[in-house]
Structure formats: C-alpha cells, structure tokens
C-alpha positions as CSV (number, residue, x, y, z in Angstrom):
1,R,-29.9,20.9,-15.2
2,I,-33.6,20.2,-15.5
3,V,-34.2,22.0,-12.2
4,S,-32.1,25.0,-13.2
5,G,-33.7,25.0,-16.7
6,E,-30.4,24.5,-18.6
7,V,-31.9,22.0,-21.0
8,P,-33.6,22.0,-24.4
9,E,-37.2,23.3,-24.5
10,P,-39.0,19.8,-24.6
11,L,-37.3,18.8,-21.3
12,K,-38.2,22.0,-19.4
13,G,-40.7,21.4,-16.6
14,K,-40.0,17.7,-16.4
15,T,-39.8,16.0,-13.0
16,I,-37.5,13.0,-12.3
17,F,-38.9,10.4,-9.9
18,S,-36.7,7.5,-8.6
19,L,-38.3,4.1,-8.5
20,D,-37.6,2.0,-5.5
21,V,-38.0,-1.6,-6.9
22,A,-37.5,-3.2,-3.5
23,A,-40.4,-1.2,-2.0
24,L,-42.6,-2.3,-4.9
25,V,-41.9,-6.0,-4.2
26,A,-42.0,-5.7,-0.4
27,G,-45.1,-7.2,1.2
28,T,-46.6,-8.8,-1.9
29,K,-47.7,-12.0,-0.3
30,Y,-50.4,-13.1,-2.9
31,R,-50.4,-13.5,-6.6
32,G,-51.5,-10.4,-8.4
33,E,-50.5,-7.9,-5.6
34,F,-47.2,-7.0,-7.3
35,E,-48.9,-6.6,-10.8
36,K,-51.5,-4.4,-9.2
37,R,-48.9,-2.1,-7.8
38,M,-47.1,-1.9,-11.1
39,K,-50.3,-1.1,-13.0
40,K,-51.1,1.7,-10.5
41,L,-47.5,3.1,-11.0
42,L,-48.0,3.0,-14.8
43,Q,-51.4,4.8,-14.6
44,V,-49.8,7.6,-12.5
45,V,-46.9,8.0,-15.0
46,K,-49.2,7.9,-18.0
47,G,-51.5,10.6,-16.4
48,N,-48.5,13.0,-16.1
49,K,-46.5,13.4,-19.2
50,D,-43.9,15.5,-17.3
51,I,-42.7,12.5,-15.2
52,I,-39.4,10.9,-16.1
53,L,-38.9,7.6,-14.2
54,F,-35.4,6.8,-13.0
55,I,-34.6,3.2,-12.1
56,D,-31.2,2.7,-10.3
57,E,-29.8,-0.9,-10.7
58,L,-32.0,-1.4,-13.8
59,H,-31.2,-5.1,-14.0
60,M,-33.3,-5.7,-10.8
61,I,-36.5,-5.3,-12.9
62,V,-35.7,-8.5,-14.7
63,G,-37.4,-11.2,-12.6
64,A,-38.6,-8.7,-10.0
65,G,-42.0,-9.9,-8.6
66,S,-42.0,-13.1,-10.7
67,A,-43.2,-16.3,-9.2
68,E,-44.9,-19.3,-10.6
69,G,-47.4,-18.0,-13.1
70,A,-46.7,-14.3,-12.2
71,V,-45.5,-11.5,-14.5
72,D,-42.2,-9.8,-13.7
73,A,-41.6,-6.0,-13.7
74,A,-39.7,-6.1,-17.0
75,N,-42.6,-7.7,-18.9
76,I,-45.1,-5.2,-17.4
77,L,-43.0,-2.2,-18.5
78,K,-42.3,-3.4,-22.0
79,P,-45.6,-2.4,-23.6
80,A,-45.6,1.0,-22.0
81,L,-42.0,1.6,-23.2
82,A,-42.8,0.4,-26.7
83,R,-45.8,2.8,-27.0
84,G,-43.9,5.8,-25.6
85,E,-46.3,6.1,-22.6
86,L,-43.3,6.0,-20.2
87,H,-40.2,8.0,-20.2
88,C,-37.5,6.0,-18.3
89,I,-33.8,6.3,-17.5
90,G,-32.1,3.2,-16.1
91,A,-28.6,2.9,-14.6
92,T,-26.6,-0.3,-14.3
93,T,-23.0,-1.6,-14.8
94,P,-21.8,-3.2,-18.1
95,D,-21.4,-6.6,-16.4
96,E,-25.0,-6.6,-15.0
97,Y,-26.3,-5.3,-18.3
98,R,-24.7,-8.2,-20.2
99,K,-25.8,-10.7,-17.5
100,Y,-29.5,-9.8,-17.3
101,I,-30.7,-7.3,-19.8
102,E,-28.9,-8.5,-23.0
103,K,-30.5,-11.9,-22.5
104,D,-33.9,-10.3,-22.9
105,A,-33.7,-8.9,-26.4
106,A,-37.1,-7.2,-26.3
107,L,-36.2,-5.2,-23.2
108,E,-32.7,-4.4,-24.5
109,R,-34.2,-3.0,-27.7
110,R,-36.5,-0.6,-25.7
111,F,-33.5,1.2,-24.1
112,Q,-30.8,3.3,-25.8
113,K,-27.4,2.4,-24.4
114,I,-25.3,5.3,-23.2
115,Y,-21.9,4.5,-21.7
116,V,-21.0,7.0,-19.0
117,Q,-17.2,7.5,-18.8
118,E,-15.2,8.3,-15.7
119,P,-15.2,12.2,-15.4
120,S,-12.0,14.1,-15.7
121,P,-10.3,15.4,-12.5
122,Q,-11.6,18.9,-13.3
123,M,-15.2,17.6,-13.6
124,A,-14.8,15.5,-10.5
125,L,-13.6,18.7,-8.6
126,E,-16.7,20.6,-9.8
127,I,-18.9,17.7,-8.5
128,L,-17.2,17.8,-5.1
129,K,-17.8,21.5,-4.9
130,G,-21.4,20.9,-5.5
131,L,-21.7,18.2,-2.9
132,K,-19.5,20.1,-0.3
133,S,-22.3,21.9,1.5
134,K,-24.2,18.6,2.1
135,Y,-21.2,16.9,3.7
136,E,-20.4,20.0,5.7
137,S,-23.8,20.1,7.3
138,H,-23.8,16.3,7.9
139,H,-20.4,16.1,9.5
140,K,-20.4,19.7,10.9
141,V,-17.1,20.5,9.3
142,K,-15.6,22.9,6.8
143,Y,-13.8,21.7,3.7
144,T,-11.1,23.9,2.3
145,D,-10.7,24.2,-1.5
146,K,-7.2,22.7,-1.2
147,A,-8.7,19.7,0.6
148,L,-11.1,19.1,-2.3
149,E,-8.3,19.4,-4.8
150,A,-6.1,17.0,-2.8
151,A,-9.0,14.5,-2.6
152,V,-9.3,14.4,-6.4
153,Y,-5.5,14.4,-7.0
154,L,-4.5,11.8,-4.4
155,S,-7.5,9.5,-5.0
156,Q,-6.7,9.5,-8.8
157,R,-3.0,8.9,-8.3
158,Y,-3.0,6.3,-5.4
159,I,-6.5,4.6,-5.3
160,T,-6.4,2.5,-8.4
161,D,-9.4,0.1,-8.0
162,H,-12.1,2.7,-7.8
163,F,-13.3,5.5,-10.1
164,L,-13.8,9.2,-9.9
165,P,-15.9,10.9,-8.5
166,D,-16.9,8.2,-6.1
167,K,-13.4,7.6,-4.6
168,A,-12.9,11.3,-4.1
169,I,-16.3,11.6,-2.5
170,D,-15.6,8.7,-0.2
171,V,-12.3,10.3,0.8
172,I,-13.9,13.6,1.8
173,D,-16.7,11.8,3.6
174,E,-14.3,9.7,5.7
175,A,-12.0,12.7,6.3
176,G,-15.0,14.7,7.6
177,A,-16.1,11.8,9.9
178,R,-12.6,11.3,11.2
179,S,-12.1,14.9,12.0
180,R,-15.5,15.1,13.8
181,L,-14.9,12.0,15.8
182,K,-11.5,13.2,17.1
183,L,-13.4,16.0,18.9
184,F,-15.5,13.5,20.8
185,V,-12.6,12.1,22.9
186,M,-13.6,12.9,26.5
187,P,-11.2,15.4,28.2
188,S,-8.9,14.1,30.9
189,N,-10.7,16.0,33.7
190,L,-14.0,14.3,32.9
191,Q,-12.4,10.9,32.7
192,L,-10.8,11.5,36.1
193,L,-14.2,12.5,37.6
194,K,-15.8,9.4,36.1
195,L,-13.1,7.2,37.8
196,Q,-13.6,9.0,41.1
197,I,-17.4,8.3,40.9
198,E,-16.7,4.6,40.2
199,A,-14.2,4.4,43.1
200,I,-16.7,6.0,45.6
201,K,-19.5,3.8,44.3
202,N,-17.3,0.7,45.0
203,E,-16.3,2.1,48.4
204,K,-20.0,2.7,49.3
205,E,-20.9,-0.9,48.4
206,E,-18.2,-2.2,50.6
207,A,-19.4,0.0,53.5
208,V,-23.0,-1.3,53.0
209,A,-21.6,-4.9,53.0
210,A,-19.8,-4.1,56.3
211,Q,-23.0,-2.6,57.7
212,D,-21.3,0.8,58.2
213,Y,-24.3,2.8,57.2
214,E,-23.1,6.1,58.4
215,K,-20.0,6.0,56.1
216,A,-22.2,4.7,53.3
217,A,-24.5,7.7,53.7
218,E,-21.5,10.1,53.5
219,L,-20.2,8.4,50.4
220,K,-23.6,8.5,48.8
221,E,-23.8,12.2,49.3
222,K,-20.3,12.7,48.0
223,E,-21.1,10.5,45.0
224,Q,-24.2,12.6,44.3
225,Q,-22.2,15.8,44.4
226,L,-19.6,14.3,42.0
227,K,-22.3,13.1,39.6
228,E,-23.9,16.6,39.5
229,Q,-20.4,18.1,38.9
230,F,-19.7,15.5,36.1
231,N,-23.1,16.0,34.4
232,E,-22.7,19.7,34.3
233,A,-19.1,19.5,33.0
234,Y,-20.1,16.8,30.5
235,S,-23.1,18.9,29.3
236,N,-20.9,22.0,28.8
237,W,-18.3,19.9,26.9
238,R,-20.9,18.4,24.6
239,K,-22.4,21.8,23.8
240,E,-19.0,23.1,23.0
241,V,-18.1,20.2,20.8
242,E,-21.4,20.2,18.9
243,S,-21.1,23.9,18.2
244,T,-17.5,23.6,17.0
245,I,-16.9,23.6,13.3
246,V,-13.8,21.5,12.4
247,T,-11.7,22.5,9.3
248,V,-10.7,19.6,7.1
249,D,-7.6,20.4,5.2
250,V,-5.0,18.6,3.1
251,P,-3.3,16.6,6.0
252,E,-6.7,15.0,6.9
253,I,-7.2,14.0,3.3
254,E,-3.7,12.5,3.1
255,E,-4.3,10.6,6.3
256,V,-7.4,8.9,4.8
257,V,-5.7,8.0,1.5
258,A,-2.6,6.7,3.4
259,G,-4.9,4.5,5.5
260,W,-6.6,3.1,2.4
261,T,-3.4,2.3,0.4
262,G,-0.9,1.6,3.1
263,I,1.5,4.3,1.8
264,P,3.0,6.7,4.3
265,L,1.6,9.6,2.2
266,K,2.6,12.6,4.2
267,K,6.2,11.5,4.2
268,L,6.1,10.8,0.4
269,E,4.5,14.1,-0.6
270,E,6.2,16.6,1.8
271,T,9.8,15.6,1.1
272,E,9.5,13.9,-2.3
273,R,11.8,16.4,-4.1
274,E,14.4,16.1,-1.4
275,K,14.1,12.4,-1.4
276,L,14.6,12.1,-5.1
277,L,17.6,14.5,-5.1
278,N,19.3,12.6,-2.2
279,L,18.4,9.1,-3.5
280,E,22.0,8.2,-4.2
281,N,23.3,9.2,-0.8
282,A,20.6,7.4,1.0
283,L,21.2,4.1,-1.0
284,H,24.9,4.4,-0.4
285,E,24.3,4.2,3.3
286,R,23.2,0.6,2.9
287,V,24.8,-0.5,-0.4
288,V,28.5,-0.2,-0.9
289,G,30.6,-0.2,-4.0
290,Q,27.9,-0.1,-6.6
291,E,28.0,3.5,-7.8
292,E,26.9,2.7,-11.4
293,A,24.0,0.6,-10.3
294,I,22.7,3.2,-7.7
295,S,23.2,6.1,-10.2
296,A,21.3,4.3,-12.9
297,I,18.3,3.4,-10.7
298,A,18.2,6.9,-9.2
299,R,18.1,8.5,-12.7
300,A,15.3,6.2,-13.8
301,I,13.2,7.0,-10.8
302,R,13.8,10.7,-11.0
303,R,12.7,10.6,-14.6
304,A,9.6,8.7,-13.7
305,R,8.6,10.9,-10.8
306,S,9.2,14.2,-12.6
307,G,6.5,13.1,-15.1
308,L,8.7,12.4,-18.1
309,K,8.2,8.6,-18.1
310,D,5.5,6.8,-20.1
311,P,2.4,7.0,-17.7
312,R,1.2,3.6,-19.0
313,R,4.4,1.7,-17.8
314,P,5.8,0.9,-14.4
315,V,8.0,3.5,-12.6
316,G,11.0,1.4,-13.6
317,V,12.0,-2.1,-14.8
318,F,15.5,-3.1,-13.8
319,L,17.6,-6.2,-14.3
320,F,20.4,-6.6,-11.8
321,L,23.3,-8.8,-12.8
322,G,26.2,-9.8,-10.6
323,P,27.8,-12.5,-8.4
324,T,26.3,-13.5,-5.1
325,G,26.6,-11.3,-2.1
326,V,27.3,-7.9,-3.8
327,G,24.1,-6.2,-2.7
328,K,21.5,-6.8,-5.5
329,T,18.7,-7.8,-3.1
330,E,19.9,-5.3,-0.5
331,L,19.6,-2.5,-3.0
332,A,16.0,-3.5,-3.7
333,K,15.2,-3.4,0.1
334,A,16.9,-0.1,0.5
335,L,15.0,1.4,-2.4
336,A,11.6,0.2,-1.0
337,E,12.4,1.6,2.5
338,Y,13.6,4.9,1.2
339,L,10.9,5.6,-1.4
340,F,7.9,4.2,0.6
341,G,9.1,4.5,4.1
342,D,8.8,0.8,4.8
343,E,11.0,-2.2,3.9
344,K,7.7,-4.3,3.8
345,A,6.8,-2.4,0.6
346,L,9.2,-4.9,-1.0
347,V,7.1,-7.8,-2.6
348,R,9.7,-10.6,-3.0
349,F,9.4,-13.7,-5.2
350,D,12.0,-16.4,-5.2
351,M,11.8,-17.6,-8.8
352,S,13.2,-21.0,-8.0
353,E,9.6,-21.7,-6.8
354,Y,8.4,-21.1,-10.4
355,M,10.5,-23.6,-12.3
356,E,7.6,-25.8,-13.5
357,K,5.2,-24.8,-16.2
358,F,2.1,-25.3,-14.1
359,S,3.5,-23.0,-11.3
360,V,3.1,-20.0,-13.5
361,S,-0.6,-19.9,-12.7
362,R,0.3,-19.1,-9.0
363,L,1.3,-15.6,-10.0
364,I,-2.2,-14.7,-11.5
365,G,-4.4,-17.3,-9.9
366,A,-5.7,-20.7,-11.0
367,P,-8.1,-20.7,-13.9
368,P,-11.9,-21.5,-13.3
369,G,-12.5,-25.2,-12.5
370,Y,-9.0,-25.7,-10.9
371,V,-8.1,-25.9,-7.2
372,G,-7.3,-22.5,-5.7
373,Y,-9.4,-20.5,-8.1
374,E,-11.1,-18.5,-5.3
375,E,-7.7,-17.6,-3.7
376,G,-6.4,-15.3,-6.4
377,G,-2.7,-15.0,-7.6
378,T,0.2,-14.4,-5.3
379,L,1.5,-11.5,-7.5
380,T,-1.8,-9.9,-8.5
381,E,-3.3,-10.0,-5.0
382,K,-0.3,-8.4,-3.3
383,V,-0.2,-5.6,-5.9
384,R,-4.0,-5.0,-5.6
385,R,-3.6,-4.6,-1.8
386,R,-0.5,-2.4,-2.1
387,P,-0.4,-0.7,-5.5
388,F,2.8,1.2,-4.6
389,S,5.6,-1.2,-4.0
390,V,8.9,-2.5,-5.1
391,I,8.5,-6.0,-6.7
392,L,11.6,-8.2,-6.6
393,F,11.9,-11.3,-8.8
394,D,15.0,-13.0,-7.3
395,E,17.1,-15.3,-9.4
396,I,14.9,-14.6,-12.4
397,E,16.8,-17.0,-14.7
398,K,15.6,-20.0,-12.7
399,A,11.9,-19.4,-13.6
400,H,10.1,-21.2,-16.3
401,P,10.1,-19.3,-19.7
402,D,6.3,-18.8,-19.5
403,V,6.9,-16.5,-16.5
404,F,8.7,-14.1,-18.8
405,N,5.7,-14.1,-21.1
406,I,3.5,-12.9,-18.2
407,L,6.0,-10.3,-17.3
408,L,6.0,-8.8,-20.8
409,Q,2.4,-7.4,-20.3
410,I,3.4,-5.8,-17.0
411,M,6.7,-4.3,-18.3
412,D,5.0,-2.9,-21.4
413,D,1.5,-1.8,-20.4
414,G,1.7,-1.7,-16.6
415,R,-1.3,-4.0,-16.2
416,L,-2.2,-7.6,-15.8
417,T,-5.5,-9.4,-15.7
418,D,-5.8,-12.1,-13.0
419,S,-7.8,-15.3,-13.2
420,Q,-11.0,-13.7,-11.9
421,G,-10.9,-10.9,-14.5
422,H,-9.6,-8.1,-12.2
423,V,-7.3,-5.7,-14.1
424,V,-4.4,-5.1,-11.7
425,D,-2.5,-1.8,-12.1
426,F,1.3,-2.0,-12.0
427,R,2.0,1.6,-13.1
428,N,3.0,2.6,-9.6
429,T,5.4,-0.3,-9.0
430,I,9.1,-0.6,-9.4
431,I,10.1,-4.0,-10.8
432,I,13.5,-5.4,-10.1
433,M,14.8,-8.7,-11.4
434,T,18.1,-10.2,-10.1
435,S,20.2,-12.8,-11.8
436,N,23.6,-14.5,-11.4
437,I,24.0,-14.7,-15.2
438,G,27.6,-13.9,-16.0
439,G,28.6,-13.9,-12.4
440,T,31.7,-15.9,-13.2
441,E,32.8,-13.3,-15.8
442,I,32.5,-10.5,-13.1
443,V,34.4,-12.4,-10.5
444,T,37.2,-13.4,-12.8
445,S,37.5,-9.9,-14.4
446,K,40.5,-7.7,-13.7
447,K,39.0,-5.4,-11.1
448,N,41.1,-2.3,-10.4
449,L,42.9,-2.6,-7.0
450,G,44.8,0.6,-7.3
451,F,47.7,-0.7,-9.4
452,V,46.4,0.2,-12.8
453,G,45.0,3.5,-14.2
454,E,41.4,4.5,-14.1
455,E,41.2,4.3,-17.9
456,T,42.4,0.7,-17.9
457,H,39.9,-0.2,-15.2
458,E,37.0,1.3,-17.2
459,R,38.1,-0.6,-20.3
460,D,38.3,-3.9,-18.4
461,F,34.9,-3.3,-16.8
462,K,33.4,-2.5,-20.2
463,E,34.8,-5.7,-21.7
464,M,33.5,-7.7,-18.8
465,K,30.0,-6.0,-19.1
466,D,29.9,-6.8,-22.8
467,K,30.6,-10.5,-22.1
468,V,27.8,-10.5,-19.4
469,L,25.3,-8.9,-21.7
470,E,26.1,-11.6,-24.4
471,E,25.3,-14.2,-21.8
472,V,22.0,-12.4,-21.0
473,K,21.0,-12.4,-24.7
474,K,21.5,-16.2,-24.8
475,V,19.1,-16.7,-21.8
476,F,16.4,-14.0,-22.4
477,K,14.4,-13.4,-25.6
478,P,14.8,-10.0,-27.4
479,E,11.2,-8.9,-26.6
480,F,12.0,-9.4,-22.9
481,I,15.3,-7.5,-22.9
482,N,13.8,-4.7,-25.0
483,R,11.3,-3.9,-22.3
484,V,13.8,-3.5,-19.5
485,D,14.7,0.1,-18.7
486,E,18.2,-0.6,-17.3
487,I,20.4,-3.7,-17.3
488,I,22.8,-3.0,-14.4
489,V,26.0,-5.0,-13.9
490,F,27.3,-5.0,-10.3
491,H,31.0,-4.8,-9.5
492,K,32.6,-7.4,-7.3
493,L,33.5,-6.1,-3.9
494,T,37.0,-5.1,-2.8
495,K,38.6,-5.0,0.6
496,E,37.9,-1.3,0.8
497,H,34.2,-2.0,0.3
498,I,34.3,-4.7,3.0
499,E,35.5,-2.1,5.5
500,Q,32.5,0.1,4.9
501,I,30.1,-2.9,5.0
502,I,31.4,-3.8,8.5
503,E,30.1,-0.5,9.9
504,I,26.7,-1.1,8.1
505,L,26.4,-4.6,9.6
506,L,27.4,-3.4,13.1
507,K,24.6,-0.8,13.1
508,D,22.1,-3.6,13.7
509,I,24.1,-5.1,16.5
510,R,24.6,-1.7,18.1
511,A,20.9,-0.9,17.8
512,R,20.0,-4.2,19.7
513,L,22.7,-3.5,22.4
514,S,21.4,0.1,22.8
515,E,18.2,-1.3,24.3
516,R,20.4,-2.3,27.3
517,H,22.5,0.9,27.0
518,I,25.6,-1.1,26.0
519,T,28.0,0.7,23.6
520,L,30.1,-1.3,21.2
521,V,33.4,0.2,19.8
522,L,35.5,-1.6,17.2
523,S,39.2,-0.9,17.1
524,P,41.1,-0.5,13.8
525,E,43.0,-3.7,14.4
526,A,39.7,-5.6,15.0
527,K,38.3,-4.2,11.8
528,D,41.3,-5.3,9.8
529,F,41.0,-8.7,11.3
530,L,37.3,-9.0,10.3
531,V,38.3,-7.8,6.7
532,S,41.0,-10.5,6.5
533,V,38.7,-13.3,7.6
534,G,35.5,-12.0,6.0
535,Y,36.7,-11.0,2.5
536,D,36.1,-13.3,-0.4
537,A,35.8,-11.9,-4.0
538,V,33.7,-14.8,-5.1
539,Y,31.2,-14.9,-2.3
540,G,30.8,-11.2,-1.7
541,A,29.7,-9.8,1.7
542,R,28.0,-12.9,3.1
543,P,31.2,-14.4,4.5
544,L,31.7,-11.1,6.4
545,K,28.2,-11.6,8.1
546,R,29.3,-15.1,9.2
547,A,32.6,-13.7,10.5
548,I,30.8,-11.0,12.6
549,Q,28.5,-13.6,13.9
550,K,31.4,-16.0,14.8
551,Y,33.8,-13.5,16.3
552,I,31.5,-10.8,17.8
553,E,27.9,-11.9,18.2
554,D,28.5,-15.5,19.6
555,P,31.2,-14.5,22.1
556,L,29.4,-11.4,23.2
557,S,26.2,-13.3,23.9
558,E,28.2,-15.7,26.2
559,E,29.6,-12.6,28.0
560,L,26.2,-11.2,28.5
561,L,24.9,-14.5,29.9
562,R,27.8,-14.9,32.3
563,G,27.3,-11.3,33.5
564,E,30.8,-10.2,32.5
565,V,29.2,-7.6,30.2
566,E,26.3,-5.7,32.0
567,D,23.9,-2.9,31.2
568,N,25.4,0.6,30.7
569,D,28.8,-0.9,29.9
570,E,31.1,0.4,27.1
571,V,32.7,-2.6,25.3
572,Y,35.8,-2.2,23.1
573,V,36.6,-5.0,20.6
574,V,40.4,-5.5,20.1
575,R,42.5,-8.0,18.2
576,D,44.3,-10.7,20.2
577,G,46.2,-12.8,17.7
578,D,43.8,-14.9,15.6
579,K,40.8,-14.0,17.7
580,L,39.1,-11.0,19.1
581,A,38.9,-9.8,22.8
582,F,36.5,-7.6,24.7
583,V,37.7,-4.8,26.9
584,K,35.0,-3.5,29.3
585,N,34.7,0.2,30.2
586,K,38.4,1.3,29.8
587,R,40.9,0.6,27.1
588,N,43.7,-0.2,29.6
589,Q,41.6,-2.8,31.5
590,V,42.7,-6.4,31.4
591,A,41.1,-7.9,28.3
592,T,38.7,-10.8,28.6
593,T,39.9,-13.1,25.9
594,V,37.2,-14.7,23.9
595,K,38.1,-18.0,22.3
596,S,36.4,-18.7,19.1
597,E,36.0,-21.8,17.0
598,S,38.7,-22.0,14.4
C-alpha cells in the first residue's frame, strides 16, 4: 500500500527496510564490533526520516550480540525507540513474545501490540492472486483461477494444523514444483540410447582386456556416434521441456492436499454426492440385518456433509448398543472404507486397556515431568496425523469414568488439547462407541421370525429398546448421553441374515482363491448346512466364521496341499451328511469326501 500510495498522507513516501539480525551478528569476533554496527545502523536510520525498519522474528534482538560485558541489540534500540528517532515494525508469534519480549518490560512498553488474525478465505484468495505471477515465473507454470480457489478451499477444509494464507501458498508452490518435475522424466528413446552406450562401453572394455584392438576401435567409433546422437536428442528434449509452460489445475492441487493429509481427495470430492446418497446400499453390502442402525448413521452423515450440522462439532457421535457378533465394529470399518476409501482410516481403541485411572493420560499424553511426555497421546497424535478418520471406542463401558470426561470436550467442541499444548481438531472425525450394555435384553427379546405381525414386532422392539436405554442411563452420566447424536440399538441376527452373511464371508475366500484362478461355488444344501451349524442368536455371526473355517477353509487347504485341487479348477461345495464335500470341475464327478472334526 505504501508503494501504491494507498496510505494516509504522513506515510506517503516512506521506505520499508528489512533488518537481517543474523547478518549484523555474523563475524563480530571482538567486543565492541557488534555495538559499532548497531550504532552505524541507527545513524543511517536517524539521517533519513522516511525509513521504516522491519524486524522479522523480533524476539531475536533480545540477547543478540550480548556476551560478557557487551550490550545486546534490544538495549541499543531502546533509547532510539523512546525518543522517536526510529520507526520500527516487528513481527513475532505470541509464544515467542511472551517468552522473550514480555520479560523485558521496557522493551515491551516501546512497542504497540497488534494481533494479526488469520485472513478470511476471500482475502487469502486475493493474496494468492497477487503472488501468482512470482510462482509462475519461478516454476514456469500457469495457475488457473480454479486452482487458486481450490488451494484456498481444500487447505482450509482439510489442513487443520496450519493457517491461511501460508498453507494455501505452500499448496500452490508444491503443486507447481510437482507439475514441473513430471516433465523432466527422460523419454524412453533417450533411456534406451543411454543403455546402448553403456552396453557398448562395457563391450569395448572387454575387447581391450582381450587385446582385440580392432574390435575395440570399431566399438569406440560406434560409441562416439551414439553419444553424439544422444547429446543432440537430449539437448533438443531439454530445450522443449524448458520452453513448455505447464498448466496447474484443480487435480494437481487435490493431489498435493491428498499427499499431506492421507485422504484420497479426488475420490472424496468427485463422487461425494453419489456416495452420500448411496451410503445405505454400500453399508448393506458388508453389514446385514441392521436397517435402523445404517439408516440413522447415513442420515447423520448426510446432514453433516450438506452443511447443516454444527461446524464446531464432529461429523457424528454415535453409540452402538447390541449383543456380540451383530456387526457393530464391522459397520464402523465399512463406514471408514466407504467414506475415506481406506479401512485404515479407522482409528480403533479397545477400552478394556483404559480401565485404570492413570491410563487415561495415554489418550492425550503424559503430563510434564512424567515418563512418556515426549511421545504424545495415542488418540491426539493419530488424529493430528490423520484429521479425517473414523474413531472407534470399542466396549466403551469398560473404560474408567474419567475417559468419559475427556470425551465430553471432543463431542461438544470438536477439539482437545494434548499434554504438549497442541489443540487437536476433531471436527472432521466420526466418533463411534460400541457397548454390550443391554445385550441380554436384546437377545432375550421376542424377535419377529415371521409368525407375528409387523406391528407386534415393532412394539416388541420398542419395548426392548426402552429397557436397553434405561440400562444406558444407569451407566453413563446425563451430560455424556446428551452429547451423543444417535444411540443405535442393533437387532439380533436371524437365520435369514446368516444366509446373507455367508456370501459376504465367502467373498474374502474367493478373492484369495482367485489369485490361483480357482472358483468356489456353494450349493444351496451346503449353505443350509452352514446356517444350521453357524447360527446362534446369542453369539451372532462369529460362530459362522468358525464354521466356515472348520468346514471349508481347513479341508480346502489340505486338498490344495495334496494337489487334489489345482490351479484353474472349479470347485463345488456340496453337503454329504454331517459334513461337506468338494466336487472338482463337474457336478456329476465323484465327490472327494472331506472329513471334518466333529
């Protein structure tokens, strides 16, 4: 603004000089040299009233140049500042200001504090437009307007531990560098020429070693020709590359932000609407028989992503209640994979590890003076590294009550301060807590098996749910329950659900067998057999996993080792009494009976 004249009249014509404190101190070997430099600096500034001195990292002047008996920069500047002989602007962080400058009351009094807030996205975009030409000439690229807008929007939304405009500037800087470097990959024809030159060089050395000088001379001439050809082609390629202006657009910006945050950003942005609308269908592919739970979680996430949720809270806070083996943890895994493209986005905590009072500090880190202070907290560090994730607190009722007190801050304000003072942002996380509270009520409830009307079933489920929620109120405090978005009660599984789960579990086995081009087909009789041995209303789907392992995986592994099932085979699984049998290639072939342990 001073350069363009858009300032009040007293500031017009002023010149800002930046003071390099490190250069002032560098090379001052003897006492008095530093003070001499400072006095010369002050004389120059006093002689020209239009100079405004700018000192970056202002806290460095405290103690700069001081040694035994010497005077530091801060004390030399104080008289000039007090008399108004020096116009000075300093920049530092609040932490450094408190640590160095506030301790020197006289120096603090001579500076007027002005807190510079983070600029708005609109202001950050204007700053980027002003800097665009410099980065374009440096990287030899061209930034589109949409790329600048994406840099501001994506950095503000996904990069939580930096501030605008710096993080947006860093994004466009890295995107420009990446786009430019991609051009400098040597073409395949040049790489081939280089390999040919190396091969001829080695062959020539072998000919010299064998004293075949005639052949060596021929090879030397050939090598020289190839080198000339390579140098000419390489020179033309470099000229072409250096004259090429690369366009940096939104995909390049997304690639950089995705690399910083670990979020598959392209996938998230391009198909986000479709994902949210098809969320129920996708979750039903992995979780069976929990329509109410899936519907509730999908509604909450759609509400959050459409911008209607409180921006200061997490995307969703859910409490899953139900007996073992009904899909509570599986739903959390499916949600993480579907929303973030990776099941590893699930941050899982087994709350049985946090039953003692002192173990609570593991979540946010040990306090100063205790062992493990430098390591940080298990919860806070994981969320700092991956701010977009699904956090699963498994078996939450087993945790010490103090854990719930820590969670209150996350559930309400979407933030948590760790032991080292870092404020960790939880606004982009989905928090899921699972519990077996009231599991007995669910298992013993009158679940509809097709013999009673839908209205009766709904009434029975509502009665059971009310009983479960009463149990929840006995375990958790009101302020904890009040911050949960949805308390979801899972149904117990029926035999119809088990049939669907068989196909889901067999997908993994078929995927592993497909590496050897082996096809596995399950007959209806075999499926009925697995349902009969794997169904248990109390234990959920886990007995089915064990049944598949016992009756299919174990025998099939023996068949593979014996060579009776080979690559490219088609294997049919049929029932043979109280066991399963494998029929290879054709249904009418003699079955190989597989005996299983009873």
